[in-house]
PDB file of N, CA, C and O in Angstrom, chain B, residues numbered from 101:
ATOM      1  N   UNK B 101       4.547  -9.807  17.448  1.00  0.00           N
ATOM      2  CA  UNK B 101       5.128 -11.249  16.560  1.00  0.00           C
ATOM      3  C   UNK B 101       5.619 -10.161  15.124  1.00  0.00           C
ATOM      4  O   UNK B 101       4.868  -9.357  14.571  1.00  0.00           O
ATOM      5  N   UNK B 102       6.711 -10.368  14.854  1.00  0.00           N
ATOM      6  CA  UNK B 102       6.554  -9.523  13.615  1.00  0.00           C
ATOM      7  C   UNK B 102       6.395  -9.499  12.552  1.00  0.00           C
ATOM      8  O   UNK B 102       6.455 -10.560  11.931  1.00  0.00           O
ATOM      9  N   UNK B 103       6.152  -8.417  11.953  1.00  0.00           N
ATOM     10  CA  UNK B 103       5.482  -9.230  11.277  1.00  0.00           C
ATOM     11  C   UNK B 103       6.150  -8.994   9.201  1.00  0.00           C
ATOM     12  O   UNK B 103       6.622  -8.008   8.636  1.00  0.00           O
ATOM     13  N   UNK B 104       5.885 -10.241   8.749  1.00  0.00           N
ATOM     14  CA  UNK B 104       6.806 -11.330   7.880  1.00  0.00           C
ATOM     15  C   UNK B 104       7.519 -11.910   8.210  1.00  0.00           C
ATOM     16  O   UNK B 104       8.554 -11.704   7.576  1.00  0.00           O
ATOM     17  N   UNK B 105       7.680 -13.075   9.384  1.00  0.00           N
ATOM     18  CA  UNK B 105       8.462 -13.611   9.459  1.00  0.00           C
ATOM     19  C   UNK B 105       9.090 -14.793   9.346  1.00  0.00           C
ATOM     20  O   UNK B 105       9.703 -15.545  10.104  1.00  0.00           O
ATOM     21  N   UNK B 106       8.686 -14.765   7.836  1.00  0.00           N
ATOM     22  CA  UNK B 106       8.670 -16.100   6.238  1.00  0.00           C
ATOM     23  C   UNK B 106       7.965 -16.367   6.455  1.00  0.00           C
ATOM     24  O   UNK B 106       8.126 -17.003   7.497  1.00  0.00           O
ATOM     25  N   UNK B 107       6.260 -16.362   5.964  1.00  0.00           N
ATOM     26  CA  UNK B 107       5.757 -17.385   6.142  1.00  0.00           C
ATOM     27  C   UNK B 107       4.537 -17.187   5.944  1.00  0.00           C
ATOM     28  O   UNK B 107       4.201 -17.424   4.783  1.00  0.00           O
ATOM     29  N   UNK B 108       3.599 -16.787   6.729  1.00  0.00           N
ATOM     30  CA  UNK B 108       2.192 -17.497   6.592  1.00  0.00           C
ATOM     31  C   UNK B 108       1.784 -16.083   6.869  1.00  0.00           C
ATOM     32  O   UNK B 108       0.623 -15.906   6.498  1.00  0.00           O
ATOM     33  N   UNK B 109       2.412 -14.850   7.471  1.00  0.00           N
ATOM     34  CA  UNK B 109       1.854 -13.423   7.698  1.00  0.00           C
ATOM     35  C   UNK B 109       1.881 -12.969   6.743  1.00  0.00           C
ATOM     36  O   UNK B 109       0.926 -12.269   6.405  1.00  0.00           O
ATOM     37  N   UNK B 110       3.306 -13.213   5.620  1.00  0.00           N
ATOM     38  CA  UNK B 110       3.504 -13.559   4.783  1.00  0.00           C
ATOM     39  C   UNK B 110       2.716 -12.678   3.490  1.00  0.00           C
ATOM     40  O   UNK B 110       2.617 -11.509   3.117  1.00  0.00           O
ATOM     41  N   UNK B 111       2.068 -14.517   2.933  1.00  0.00           N
ATOM     42  CA  UNK B 111       1.239 -14.568   1.906  1.00  0.00           C
ATOM     43  C   UNK B 111      -0.101 -13.615   2.779  1.00  0.00           C
ATOM     44  O   UNK B 111      -0.724 -12.624   2.400  1.00  0.00           O
ATOM     45  N   UNK B 112      -0.161 -14.169   3.676  1.00  0.00           N
ATOM     46  CA  UNK B 112      -1.314 -13.299   3.714  1.00  0.00           C
ATOM     47  C   UNK B 112      -1.849 -12.290   3.810  1.00  0.00           C
ATOM     48  O   UNK B 112      -3.061 -12.088   3.879  1.00  0.00           O
ATOM     49  N   UNK B 113      -0.316 -10.954   3.835  1.00  0.00           N
ATOM     50  CA  UNK B 113      -0.532  -9.709   3.324  1.00  0.00           C
ATOM     51  C   UNK B 113      -0.667  -9.642   1.790  1.00  0.00           C
ATOM     52  O   UNK B 113      -1.601  -8.931   1.417  1.00  0.00           O
ATOM     53  N   UNK B 114       0.197 -10.335   0.640  1.00  0.00           N
ATOM     54  CA  UNK B 114       0.008 -10.133   0.011  1.00  0.00           C
ATOM     55  C   UNK B 114      -1.700 -10.570  -0.529  1.00  0.00           C
ATOM     56  O   UNK B 114      -2.569  -9.922  -1.112  1.00  0.00           O
ATOM     57  N   UNK B 115      -1.637 -11.918  -0.026  1.00  0.00           N
ATOM     58  CA  UNK B 115      -3.007 -11.607  -0.412  1.00  0.00           C
ATOM     59  C   UNK B 115      -4.840 -10.838   0.285  1.00  0.00           C
ATOM     60  O   UNK B 115      -6.046 -11.027   0.123  1.00  0.00           O
ATOM     61  N   UNK B 116      -3.715  -9.773   1.226  1.00  0.00           N
ATOM     62  CA  UNK B 116      -5.040  -8.825   1.693  1.00  0.00           C
ATOM     63  C   UNK B 116      -4.204  -7.410   0.174  1.00  0.00           C
ATOM     64  O   UNK B 116      -4.681  -6.460  -0.447  1.00  0.00           O
ATOM     65  N   UNK B 117      -3.410  -7.804   0.200  1.00  0.00           N
ATOM     66  CA  UNK B 117      -3.258  -6.273  -1.313  1.00  0.00           C
ATOM     67  C   UNK B 117      -3.954  -6.997  -2.247  1.00  0.00           C
ATOM     68  O   UNK B 117      -4.629  -6.197  -2.894  1.00  0.00           O
ATOM     69  N   UNK B 118      -4.083  -7.860  -2.546  1.00  0.00           N
ATOM     70  CA  UNK B 118      -4.459  -8.221  -4.450  1.00  0.00           C
ATOM     71  C   UNK B 118      -6.230  -7.608  -3.741  1.00  0.00           C
ATOM     72  O   UNK B 118      -6.714  -6.519  -4.049  1.00  0.00           O
ATOM     73  N   UNK B 119      -6.876  -8.579  -2.831  1.00  0.00           N
ATOM     74  CA  UNK B 119      -8.514  -8.317  -2.245  1.00  0.00           C
ATOM     75  C   UNK B 119      -9.010  -7.035  -2.727  1.00  0.00           C
ATOM     76  O   UNK B 119      -9.994  -6.658  -3.363  1.00  0.00           O
ATOM     77  N   UNK B 120      -7.328  -6.153  -1.864  1.00  0.00           N
ATOM     78  CA  UNK B 120      -7.910  -4.939  -1.697  1.00  0.00           C
ATOM     79  C   UNK B 120      -7.469  -3.959  -3.313  1.00  0.00           C
ATOM     80  O   UNK B 120      -8.172  -3.044  -3.742  1.00  0.00           O
ATOM     81  N   UNK B 121      -6.271  -4.410  -3.927  1.00  0.00           N
ATOM     82  CA  UNK B 121      -7.025  -3.557  -5.143  1.00  0.00           C
ATOM     83  C   UNK B 121      -8.036  -4.090  -6.029  1.00  0.00           C
ATOM     84  O   UNK B 121      -8.744  -3.248  -6.581  1.00  0.00           O
ATOM     85  N   UNK B 122      -8.316  -5.654  -6.355  1.00  0.00           N
ATOM     86  CA  UNK B 122      -9.529  -5.948  -6.536  1.00  0.00           C
ATOM     87  C   UNK B 122     -10.967  -5.041  -6.100  1.00  0.00           C
ATOM     88  O   UNK B 122     -11.872  -4.622  -6.821  1.00  0.00           O
ATOM     89  N   UNK B 123     -10.816  -4.964  -5.014  1.00  0.00           N
ATOM     90  CA  UNK B 123     -11.877  -4.954  -4.516  1.00  0.00           C
ATOM     91  C   UNK B 123     -12.257  -3.022  -5.223  1.00  0.00           C
ATOM     92  O   UNK B 123     -13.093  -2.380  -5.859  1.00  0.00           O
ATOM     93  N   UNK B 124     -11.346  -2.927  -4.730  1.00  0.00           N
ATOM     94  CA  UNK B 124     -10.925  -0.892  -5.222  1.00  0.00           C
ATOM     95  C   UNK B 124     -11.429  -1.447  -6.898  1.00  0.00           C
ATOM     96  O   UNK B 124     -12.137  -0.583  -7.416  1.00  0.00           O
ATOM     97  N   UNK B 125     -11.304  -2.140  -7.412  1.00  0.00           N
ATOM     98  CA  UNK B 125     -11.335  -1.791  -9.246  1.00  0.00           C
ATOM     99  C   UNK B 125     -11.923  -1.874  -8.992  1.00  0.00           C
ATOM    100  O   UNK B 125     -12.131  -1.025  -8.125  1.00  0.00           O
ATOM    101  N   UNK B 126     -13.523  -3.195  -9.274  1.00  0.00           N
ATOM    102  CA  UNK B 126     -14.029  -3.654  -9.373  1.00  0.00           C
ATOM    103  C   UNK B 126     -15.954  -3.104  -8.448  1.00  0.00           C
ATOM    104  O   UNK B 126     -17.107  -3.493  -8.632  1.00  0.00           O
ATOM    105  N   UNK B 127     -15.220  -1.922  -7.374  1.00  0.00           N
ATOM    106  CA  UNK B 127     -16.030  -1.385  -7.257  1.00  0.00           C
ATOM    107  C   UNK B 127     -16.219   0.211  -6.996  1.00  0.00           C
ATOM    108  O   UNK B 127     -17.217   0.888  -6.747  1.00  0.00           O
ATOM    109  N   UNK B 128     -14.899   0.515  -7.150  1.00  0.00           N
ATOM    110  CA  UNK B 128     -14.359   2.033  -7.940  1.00  0.00           C
ATOM    111  C   UNK B 128     -14.123   2.754  -9.116  1.00  0.00           C
ATOM    112  O   UNK B 128     -13.921   3.953  -9.312  1.00  0.00           O
ATOM    113  N   UNK B 129     -14.193   1.706  -9.920  1.00  0.00           N
ATOM    114  CA  UNK B 129     -13.305   2.573 -11.001  1.00  0.00           C
ATOM    115  C   UNK B 129     -13.834   2.993 -12.017  1.00  0.00           C
ATOM    116  O   UNK B 129     -13.519   3.288 -13.170  1.00  0.00           O
ATOM    117  N   UNK B 130     -14.917   2.962 -11.225  1.00  0.00           N
ATOM    118  CA  UNK B 130     -16.034   3.689 -12.387  1.00  0.00           C
ATOM    119  C   UNK B 130     -16.022   4.921 -11.695  1.00  0.00           C
ATOM    120  O   UNK B 130     -16.715   5.659 -12.396  1.00  0.00           O
ATOM    121  N   UNK B 131     -15.614   5.578 -10.686  1.00  0.00           N
ATOM    122  CA  UNK B 131     -15.644   6.421  -9.633  1.00  0.00           C
ATOM    123  C   UNK B 131     -14.485   7.366  -9.396  1.00  0.00           C
ATOM    124  O   UNK B 131     -14.458   8.594  -9.320  1.00  0.00           O
ATOM    125  N   UNK B 132     -13.254   6.182  -9.274  1.00  0.00           N
ATOM    126  CA  UNK B 132     -12.069   6.330  -9.144  1.00  0.00           C
ATOM    127  C   UNK B 132     -11.085   6.261  -9.907  1.00  0.00           C
ATOM    128  O   UNK B 132     -11.510   5.430 -10.710  1.00  0.00           O
ATOM    129  N   UNK B 133      -9.370   6.707 -10.492  1.00  0.00           N
ATOM    130  CA  UNK B 133      -9.287   6.361 -10.945  1.00  0.00           C
ATOM    131  C   UNK B 133      -7.249   5.564 -10.313  1.00  0.00           C
ATOM    132  O   UNK B 133      -6.365   4.998 -10.957  1.00  0.00           O
ATOM    133  N   UNK B 134      -7.350   5.917  -9.039  1.00  0.00           N
ATOM    134  CA  UNK B 134      -5.983   5.790  -8.561  1.00  0.00           C
ATOM    135  C   UNK B 134      -6.615   5.492  -6.598  1.00  0.00           C
ATOM    136  O   UNK B 134      -7.609   5.904  -6.000  1.00  0.00           O
ATOM    137  N   UNK B 135      -5.706   4.805  -6.265  1.00  0.00           N
ATOM    138  CA  UNK B 135      -6.239   3.640  -4.693  1.00  0.00           C
ATOM    139  C   UNK B 135      -5.229   4.528  -3.834  1.00  0.00           C
ATOM    140  O   UNK B 135      -4.927   3.677  -2.998  1.00  0.00           O
ATOM    141  N   UNK B 136      -4.796   5.206  -3.619  1.00  0.00           N
ATOM    142  CA  UNK B 136      -3.949   5.541  -1.685  1.00  0.00           C
ATOM    143  C   UNK B 136      -3.796   4.985  -0.561  1.00  0.00           C
ATOM    144  O   UNK B 136      -4.744   4.829   0.208  1.00  0.00           O
ATOM    145  N   UNK B 137      -2.959   4.720  -0.377  1.00  0.00           N
ATOM    146  CA  UNK B 137      -2.560   4.300   0.753  1.00  0.00           C
ATOM    147  C   UNK B 137      -2.070   4.832   1.575  1.00  0.00           C
ATOM    148  O   UNK B 137      -1.650   5.744   0.862  1.00  0.00           O
ATOM    149  N   UNK B 138      -1.718   5.091   2.542  1.00  0.00           N
ATOM    150  CA  UNK B 138      -1.136   6.125   3.768  1.00  0.00           C
ATOM    151  C   UNK B 138      -0.397   5.174   4.479  1.00  0.00           C
ATOM    152  O   UNK B 138      -0.790   4.053   4.804  1.00  0.00           O
ATOM    153  N   UNK B 139       1.155   5.891   4.798  1.00  0.00           N
ATOM    154  CA  UNK B 139       1.961   4.864   6.122  1.00  0.00           C
ATOM    155  C   UNK B 139       2.436   5.512   6.886  1.00  0.00           C
ATOM    156  O   UNK B 139       3.303   6.165   6.305  1.00  0.00           O
ATOM    157  N   UNK B 140       2.393   5.836   8.245  1.00  0.00           N
ATOM    158  CA  UNK B 140       3.414   6.464   9.504  1.00  0.00           C
ATOM    159  C   UNK B 140       4.884   6.054   9.337  1.00  0.00           C
ATOM    160  O   UNK B 140       5.142   4.971   9.861  1.00  0.00           O
ATOM    161  N   UNK B 141       5.819   6.619   8.779  1.00  0.00           N
ATOM    162  CA  UNK B 141       6.942   5.813   8.707  1.00  0.00           C
ATOM    163  C   UNK B 141       7.586   5.709   9.720  1.00  0.00           C
ATOM    164  O   UNK B 141       8.813   5.689   9.613  1.00  0.00           O
ATOM    165  N   UNK B 142       7.012   5.615  10.942  1.00  0.00           N
ATOM    166  CA  UNK B 142       7.412   4.118  11.822  1.00  0.00           C
ATOM    167  C   UNK B 142       6.823   3.339  11.809  1.00  0.00           C
ATOM    168  O   UNK B 142       6.844   2.585  12.782  1.00  0.00           O
ATOM    169  N   UNK B 143       5.765   3.013  10.453  1.00  0.00           N
ATOM    170  CA  UNK B 143       5.563   1.717  10.741  1.00  0.00           C
ATOM    171  C   UNK B 143       6.575   0.614  11.162  1.00  0.00           C
ATOM    172  O   UNK B 143       7.777   0.876  11.202  1.00  0.00           O
ATOM    173  N   UNK B 144       5.928  -1.043  11.585  1.00  0.00           N
ATOM    174  CA  UNK B 144       7.083  -1.522  11.685  1.00  0.00           C
ATOM    175  C   UNK B 144       7.325  -1.864  10.884  1.00  0.00           C
ATOM    176  O   UNK B 144       6.628  -1.643   9.893  1.00  0.00           O
ATOM    177  N   UNK B 145       8.629  -2.725  10.806  1.00  0.00           N
ATOM    178  CA  UNK B 145       8.847  -2.929   8.730  1.00  0.00           C
ATOM    179  C   UNK B 145       9.381  -1.996   7.802  1.00  0.00           C
ATOM    180  O   UNK B 145      10.469  -2.188   7.258  1.00  0.00           O
ATOM    181  N   UNK B 146       8.842  -1.231   7.641  1.00  0.00           N
ATOM    182  CA  UNK B 146       8.795  -0.317   6.729  1.00  0.00           C
ATOM    183  C   UNK B 146       9.234  -1.049   5.387  1.00  0.00           C
ATOM    184  O   UNK B 146       8.579  -1.643   4.531  1.00  0.00           O
ATOM    185  N   UNK B 147      10.784  -0.742   5.548  1.00  0.00           N
ATOM    186  CA  UNK B 147      10.481  -1.549   4.388  1.00  0.00           C
ATOM    187  C   UNK B 147      10.281  -1.956   3.460  1.00  0.00           C
ATOM    188  O   UNK B 147      10.177  -1.529   2.310  1.00  0.00           O
ATOM    189  N   UNK B 148      10.145  -3.715   4.386  1.00  0.00           N
ATOM    190  CA  UNK B 148       9.443  -4.564   4.011  1.00  0.00           C
ATOM    191  C   UNK B 148       7.591  -4.415   3.172  1.00  0.00           C
ATOM    192  O   UNK B 148       7.299  -5.214   2.283  1.00  0.00           O
ATOM    193  N   UNK B 149       6.714  -3.489   3.560  1.00  0.00           N
ATOM    194  CA  UNK B 149       6.264  -3.558   4.001  1.00  0.00           C
ATOM    195  C   UNK B 149       5.891  -2.885   2.075  1.00  0.00           C
ATOM    196  O   UNK B 149       5.374  -3.251   1.019  1.00  0.00           O
ATOM    197  N   UNK B 150       6.653  -1.637   2.747  1.00  0.00           N
ATOM    198  CA  UNK B 150       7.291  -0.174   0.727  1.00  0.00           C
ATOM    199  C   UNK B 150       7.450  -1.269  -0.006  1.00  0.00           C
ATOM    200  O   UNK B 150       6.682  -1.405  -0.959  1.00  0.00           O
ATOM    201  N   UNK B 151       8.254  -2.086   0.194  1.00  0.00           N
ATOM    202  CA  UNK B 151       8.560  -3.039  -1.063  1.00  0.00           C
ATOM    203  C   UNK B 151       7.621  -3.933  -1.734  1.00  0.00           C
ATOM    204  O   UNK B 151       7.745  -4.122  -2.944  1.00  0.00           O
ATOM    205  N   UNK B 152       6.877  -4.388  -1.199  1.00  0.00           N
ATOM    206  CA  UNK B 152       5.465  -5.233  -1.298  1.00  0.00           C
ATOM    207  C   UNK B 152       5.152  -4.953  -1.963  1.00  0.00           C
ATOM    208  O   UNK B 152       5.221  -5.333  -3.132  1.00  0.00           O
ATOM    209  N   UNK B 153       4.621  -4.078  -1.445  1.00  0.00           N
ATOM    210  CA  UNK B 153       3.705  -2.715  -2.679  1.00  0.00           C
ATOM    211  C   UNK B 153       3.929  -2.086  -3.584  1.00  0.00           C
ATOM    212  O   UNK B 153       3.146  -1.581  -4.388  1.00  0.00           O
ATOM    213  N   UNK B 154       5.741  -2.037  -3.511  1.00  0.00           N
ATOM    214  CA  UNK B 154       6.212  -1.595  -4.600  1.00  0.00           C
ATOM    215  C   UNK B 154       6.004  -2.583  -5.298  1.00  0.00           C
ATOM    216  O   UNK B 154       5.667  -2.235  -6.430  1.00  0.00           O
ATOM    217  N   UNK B 155       6.045  -3.711  -5.163  1.00  0.00           N
ATOM    218  CA  UNK B 155       6.262  -5.000  -5.954  1.00  0.00           C
ATOM    219  C   UNK B 155       5.019  -5.197  -6.456  1.00  0.00           C
ATOM    220  O   UNK B 155       5.015  -6.176  -7.203  1.00  0.00           O
ATOM    221  N   UNK B 156       3.736  -4.560  -6.332  1.00  0.00           N
ATOM    222  CA  UNK B 156       2.562  -4.907  -6.134  1.00  0.00           C
ATOM    223  C   UNK B 156       1.597  -3.481  -8.063  1.00  0.00           C
ATOM    224  O   UNK B 156       0.645  -3.482  -8.844  1.00  0.00           O
ATOM    225  N   UNK B 157       2.806  -2.674  -7.712  1.00  0.00           N
ATOM    226  CA  UNK B 157       2.730  -1.894  -9.530  1.00  0.00           C
ATOM    227  C   UNK B 157       2.138  -0.177  -8.392  1.00  0.00           C
ATOM    228  O   UNK B 157       1.452   0.724  -8.874  1.00  0.00           O
ATOM    229  N   UNK B 158       2.698  -0.198  -6.820  1.00  0.00           N
ATOM    230  CA  UNK B 158       2.257   0.640  -5.945  1.00  0.00           C
ATOM    231  C   UNK B 158       2.969   2.095  -6.390  1.00  0.00           C
ATOM    232  O   UNK B 158       3.950   1.701  -5.759  1.00  0.00           O
ATOM    233  N   UNK B 159       3.348   3.285  -6.842  1.00  0.00           N
ATOM    234  CA  UNK B 159       4.249   4.379  -7.051  1.00  0.00           C
ATOM    235  C   UNK B 159       4.061   5.161  -5.904  1.00  0.00           C
ATOM    236  O   UNK B 159       3.024   5.792  -5.698  1.00  0.00           O
ATOM    237  N   UNK B 160       5.436   5.134  -4.829  1.00  0.00           N
ATOM    238  CA  UNK B 160       5.705   6.443  -4.407  1.00  0.00           C
ATOM    239  C   UNK B 160       4.913   8.416  -5.006  1.00  0.00           C
ATOM    240  O   UNK B 160       4.934   9.026  -6.075  1.00  0.00           O
ATOM    241  N   UNK B 161       4.297   8.751  -3.512  1.00  0.00           N
ATOM    242  CA  UNK B 161       3.800   9.638  -3.777  1.00  0.00           C
ATOM    243  C   UNK B 161       4.249  10.957  -2.867  1.00  0.00           C
ATOM    244  O   UNK B 161       4.177  11.138  -1.652  1.00  0.00           O
ATOM    245  N   UNK B 162       4.700  11.732  -3.851  1.00  0.00           N
ATOM    246  CA  UNK B 162       5.025  13.106  -2.877  1.00  0.00           C
ATOM    247  C   UNK B 162       3.997  13.488  -1.169  1.00  0.00           C
ATOM    248  O   UNK B 162       2.825  13.629  -1.520  1.00  0.00           O
ATOM    249  N   UNK B 163       4.105  13.657   0.282  1.00  0.00           N
ATOM    250  CA  UNK B 163       3.016  13.651   0.524  1.00  0.00           C
ATOM    251  C   UNK B 163       2.961  15.117   0.591  1.00  0.00           C
ATOM    252  O   UNK B 163       2.077  15.293   1.429  1.00  0.00           O
ATOM    253  N   UNK B 164       3.289  16.057   0.290  1.00  0.00           N
ATOM    254  CA  UNK B 164       2.409  17.123  -0.129  1.00  0.00           C
ATOM    255  C   UNK B 164       1.277  17.502  -0.721  1.00  0.00           C
ATOM    256  O   UNK B 164       0.426  18.339  -0.421  1.00  0.00           O
ATOM    257  N   UNK B 165       1.426  16.572  -1.827  1.00  0.00           N
ATOM    258  CA  UNK B 165       0.618  16.665  -2.664  1.00  0.00           C
ATOM    259  C   UNK B 165      -1.615  16.704  -2.275  1.00  0.00           C
ATOM    260  O   UNK B 165      -2.597  17.293  -2.726  1.00  0.00           O
ATOM    261  N   UNK B 166      -1.291  15.626  -1.162  1.00  0.00           N
ATOM    262  CA  UNK B 166      -2.313  14.984  -0.368  1.00  0.00           C
ATOM    263  C   UNK B 166      -1.987  16.327   1.111  1.00  0.00           C
ATOM    264  O   UNK B 166      -2.211  15.866   2.230  1.00  0.00           O
ATOM    265  N   UNK B 167      -1.591  17.563   1.073  1.00  0.00           N
ATOM    266  CA  UNK B 167      -1.122  18.020   2.432  1.00  0.00           C
ATOM    267  C   UNK B 167      -1.063  16.831   3.475  1.00  0.00           C
ATOM    268  O   UNK B 167      -1.759  16.609   4.466  1.00  0.00           O
ATOM    269  N   UNK B 168       0.113  16.069   2.861  1.00  0.00           N
ATOM    270  CA  UNK B 168       0.263  15.257   4.715  1.00  0.00           C
ATOM    271  C   UNK B 168       2.169  15.723   4.884  1.00  0.00           C
ATOM    272  O   UNK B 168       2.686  16.236   3.892  1.00  0.00           O
ATOM    273  N   UNK B 169       2.737  15.574   5.702  1.00  0.00           N
ATOM    274  CA  UNK B 169       3.793  15.785   6.324  1.00  0.00           C
ATOM    275  C   UNK B 169       4.622  14.905   5.750  1.00  0.00           C
ATOM    276  O   UNK B 169       4.109  13.925   5.211  1.00  0.00           O
ATOM    277  N   UNK B 170       5.602  15.009   5.742  1.00  0.00           N
ATOM    278  CA  UNK B 170       7.119  14.474   5.432  1.00  0.00           C
ATOM    279  C   UNK B 170       7.321  12.605   6.265  1.00  0.00           C
ATOM    280  O   UNK B 170       7.856  11.589   5.821  1.00  0.00           O
ATOM    281  N   UNK B 171       6.235  13.037   8.273  1.00  0.00           N
ATOM    282  CA  UNK B 171       6.729  12.177   8.484  1.00  0.00           C
ATOM    283  C   UNK B 171       5.128  10.848   7.923  1.00  0.00           C
ATOM    284  O   UNK B 171       4.389  10.230   8.688  1.00  0.00           O
ATOM    285  N   UNK B 172       5.126  10.850   6.779  1.00  0.00           N
ATOM    286  CA  UNK B 172       3.510  10.033   6.185  1.00  0.00           C
ATOM    287  C   UNK B 172       4.527   9.107   4.506  1.00  0.00           C
ATOM    288  O   UNK B 172       5.478   9.268   3.741  1.00  0.00           O
ATOM    289  N   UNK B 173       3.962   8.641   4.669  1.00  0.00           N
ATOM    290  CA  UNK B 173       5.265   7.018   2.769  1.00  0.00           C
ATOM    291  C   UNK B 173       3.416   7.488   2.349  1.00  0.00           C
ATOM    292  O   UNK B 173       2.443   7.151   3.023  1.00  0.00           O
ATOM    293  N   UNK B 174       3.387   8.378   0.989  1.00  0.00           N
ATOM    294  CA  UNK B 174       2.102   7.704   0.008  1.00  0.00           C
ATOM    295  C   UNK B 174       2.339   6.930  -0.716  1.00  0.00           C
ATOM    296  O   UNK B 174       3.479   7.065  -1.163  1.00  0.00           O
ATOM    297  N   UNK B 175       1.848   6.171  -1.074  1.00  0.00           N
ATOM    298  CA  UNK B 175       1.888   4.849  -2.321  1.00  0.00           C
ATOM    299  C   UNK B 175       0.838   4.978  -2.943  1.00  0.00           C
ATOM    300  O   UNK B 175      -0.116   5.006  -2.166  1.00  0.00           O
ATOM    301  N   UNK B 176       0.470   5.098  -4.299  1.00  0.00           N
ATOM    302  CA  UNK B 176      -0.524   5.044  -5.390  1.00  0.00           C
ATOM    303  C   UNK B 176      -0.415   3.479  -6.050  1.00  0.00           C
ATOM    304  O   UNK B 176       0.582   2.796  -6.280  1.00  0.00           O
ATOM    305  N   UNK B 177      -1.308   3.308  -6.176  1.00  0.00           N
ATOM    306  CA  UNK B 177      -2.394   2.569  -7.876  1.00  0.00           C
ATOM    307  C   UNK B 177      -3.018   3.240  -8.136  1.00  0.00           C
ATOM    308  O   UNK B 177      -3.731   4.017  -7.502  1.00  0.00           O
ATOM    309  N   UNK B 178      -2.715   2.895 -10.013  1.00  0.00           N
ATOM    310  CA  UNK B 178      -3.531   3.156 -10.613  1.00  0.00           C
ATOM    311  C   UNK B 178      -5.211   2.169 -11.424  1.00  0.00           C
ATOM    312  O   UNK B 178      -5.164   1.160 -12.128  1.00  0.00           O
ATOM    313  N   UNK B 179      -6.146   2.731 -11.096  1.00  0.00           N
ATOM    314  CA  UNK B 179      -7.165   1.482 -11.376  1.00  0.00           C
ATOM    315  C   UNK B 179      -7.231   1.545 -11.978  1.00  0.00           C
ATOM    316  O   UNK B 179      -7.951   0.768 -12.604  1.00  0.00           O
TER     317      UNK B 179
END
């Protein structure tokens, strides 16, 4: 089943991202200043997933900062 066929799955993904951000802010805001998500470039529908994360305020991070290869995409969100 494709990710985001248009409808429920996309809304569920948006809800999960919002929940993840809120959880990180409520639980770790005093211990961490950012939330990092690491995705393999071969992730299904990477362009849609990445666009959605950027819409929510995530920013691309150079994977070398965290000693990852270029086969990964890292996105970060400041808490």
